[in-house]
C-alpha positions in Angstrom: -3.1 151.0 159.0 -1.5 150.4 162.3 0.1 147.5 163.7 -0.3 147.0 167.4 1.8 144.2 169.5 1.5 142.9 172.6 3.1 140.4 174.9 1.9 138.1 178.2 4.3 136.0 179.4 6.1 133.6 177.1 3.6 134.5 174.2 3.2 137.5 171.6 1.0 138.7 168.9 1.2 141.5 166.3 -2.1 142.3 164.8 -4.8 144.9 163.2 -8.2 146.2 164.5 -10.4 147.6 163.4 -13.6 149.1 165.3 -12.6 146.4 168.0 -12.0 143.5 165.9 -9.3 141.9 165.1 -8.5 141.4 161.5 -5.0 140.1 161.0 -2.5 138.8 163.7 0.7 137.0 163.9 1.3 135.0 167.1 5.0 134.3 168.5 6.8 132.6 171.8 9.8 133.1 173.1 11.2 129.5 172.3 14.9 130.2 174.1 15.7 133.3 175.4 17.4 134.7 172.6 14.9 133.6 170.2 11.0 133.6 169.3 9.4 131.2 167.4 6.7 132.4 164.7 3.7 129.7 165.0 1.0 131.3 163.1 -0.3 134.5 160.4 -4.0 134.8 159.7 -5.4 137.7 157.8 -9.3 138.4 157.4 -10.7 138.4 154.1 -11.8 142.0 154.5 -7.7 142.6 154.4 -6.8 140.1 151.3 -4.5 141.6 149.0 -3.4 144.9 150.8 0.2 142.6 152.1 -1.2 143.0 155.7 0.4 139.9 156.1 3.8 140.8 154.8 3.8 143.9 157.0 3.1 141.6 160.6 5.9 140.0 159.4 8.2 142.8 159.0 6.9 144.2 162.1 8.3 141.0 163.8 11.5 141.1 162.0 12.0 144.9 163.3 10.9 143.7 166.9 13.7 140.8 166.7 16.5 143.3 165.5 15.5 145.8 168.3 15.2 143.1 170.9 18.4 141.2 169.9 16.1 137.8 169.4 16.3 135.6 166.5 12.9 134.2 164.6 12.0 130.4 163.7 9.2 131.0 161.2 7.1 128.0 161.8 4.2 129.0 160.1 4.2 128.6 156.5 3.6 132.1 155.5 6.3 133.7 157.7 8.8 131.4 156.4 7.9 132.3 152.9 8.3 136.0 153.4 11.4 135.7 155.3 12.8 133.6 152.7 12.2 135.7 149.6 13.2 138.8 151.8 16.8 139.3 151.4 17.1 141.5 154.2 15.3 139.7 156.7 17.8 136.9 156.4 19.8 138.3 159.7 17.0 137.7 162.3 16.8 134.0 161.2 18.0 131.5 164.0 
């Protein structure tokens, strides 16, 4: 399953679409020049059990590393995933 990414002005979304329908998304905004804040993660029931939410968090972690930004996970799901994954700790603000 492919994860897409779009960014417009100060907001961005990582998402999974199927037949034009958004089935999962992780939303963030640029809270500082070198920082993004994850504020929402949502996965459609059709994808439950497939760890798509974890894959969205992984995509944002990779994005943060590639772009030299830190992450503030105010979304409880994203915070839980980052907290339980030691190799993601380097991106925390």
